[in-house]
N, C-alpha and C positions, 0 to 999 in steps of 0.2 A: 346345856341348854335342855330341857327335856321339851317332849309333842306334847299339846293342850289335846289328850286324843279321855274324853271322860267315858266312866261307868254311864251314862245316860247319851252318849254319843253309840255305843254300841249298842245300846237298848234301843236305838229308836235303827241303825243300822240292823238289829236281827229282827225289828221289826217285836219285840216279845216285854215283857218286865220283867226285867233282870237286880238277882241279888246284888246290888253296890261292892260290896267284899269281893265278890267275888269276880264282879267283871270288874275290879281294877286291879286283883293277879292277876288276873288273865291280861291285861294291858301291862302291865310293869315287867312281867316274863317277856312277852312279846315285845314289847320296846326294849326289854334288855336281848332278845334273841337280833333285835333288831341292829341296835348299837355297837355291838359286834361285829356287826358286815361295813357299818357306813357310822362314824360318828365326827362329827355332829347329824343328827338325822335330818333331813330336810325337810322342811313343812309336806313335802308331797308327800313322805311317807306315810300319813294321817289314813290314808285306804288299806296300805298293805299292811299295817298296823290294826286294825279295824278287821279286814280280812280275813288274815290269820286268829284273833284271838276271838272271831265268830264261829269259826271253826273250832276252835281248842273248848269253849266254855262250854256245849253241850257234852262232852268228853273230854272231860279233864286226865284221867286217867291214861286216853291214848288206849281201849279196847281196841282192838282190830275185827273182834268178830267175838259172837255169840250162838248158845244152839240152845232152844228150848222146845223138848216134844216133839225133835224131830225137824223142824224150821231152824232154819239159821239165817244168821244177815251181817254184814263184813262191813266194814266203814271203817274211815280214819280217823285218826282224834289225837289230843294233847297238843298242846306249842311246839310249833315248830315252823321255820318260814322254809318254803318250798323252795325248787329250786330256778326258777322264772319269780320266784317277792323275792330270793336275792341279789338276781339282777340284774331287779327294776331296781334295788335300792339303792347299787349302782350307778345304773344310768342315769335317778336323779340326782346323783352328789355329782356327776359330771366324772365319772372312775369309771372309765374300760365302754365298752360297745360304742366306741367313734370309727368313723369312716377311717380306712386304710385300703394303701394298695400294695399290689405284689409285683416288683420285676419277673415276668415270666421270663424273661430276654433281656439280663444283663449287659450280654455282651454285645447289643444289637448296635448296630453302625459301626466301631473296630472290627474288622476281622468276623462283623458273621455276619452267616449269608442262612438264606431259608432254605431248611433242609428238604422241602417238598420242591424247589427248583432245579432245575437240570445244569449241574457245574459246566463251566465254562471254561475255555484258556485264560478270559481276564479275571475270571475267584485266583486260579493258580496263581497270577502275579500279584496281585490285591493281598494274597493269605503272605505269598513270602515279602513281601511289601514289610507287610506289616509284622514279621516275624524278625526283620532286620535280616532275611537271608540273601545272600551273593545272588 
């Protein structure tokens, strides 16, 4: 299943009139990149596709800087998905990004003693019992 993102959607998103063939090509390229991350693409991915295509449309060759008569400019361009866009696609598809816990005291309970609490004779006896020592 492919998303229904059209050149008209991209033009509206960018608030400009676009060459439909070129816009469709950018959308196809970005959608292929997104499909390599998550397949099938969730409907919510439309925003990611539009954002990446809008970034690529004005600068399809990916030129990153230009200098004319001593003046220079730098920018990003070309079709790509940023790290945050790739992560967003995974979350939209329900892959990764979920909550999890890490047990920082896996032995809490049996034989565990808070290292900041002074040791007592009871701790030594409990340790011996836990280790099955005589």
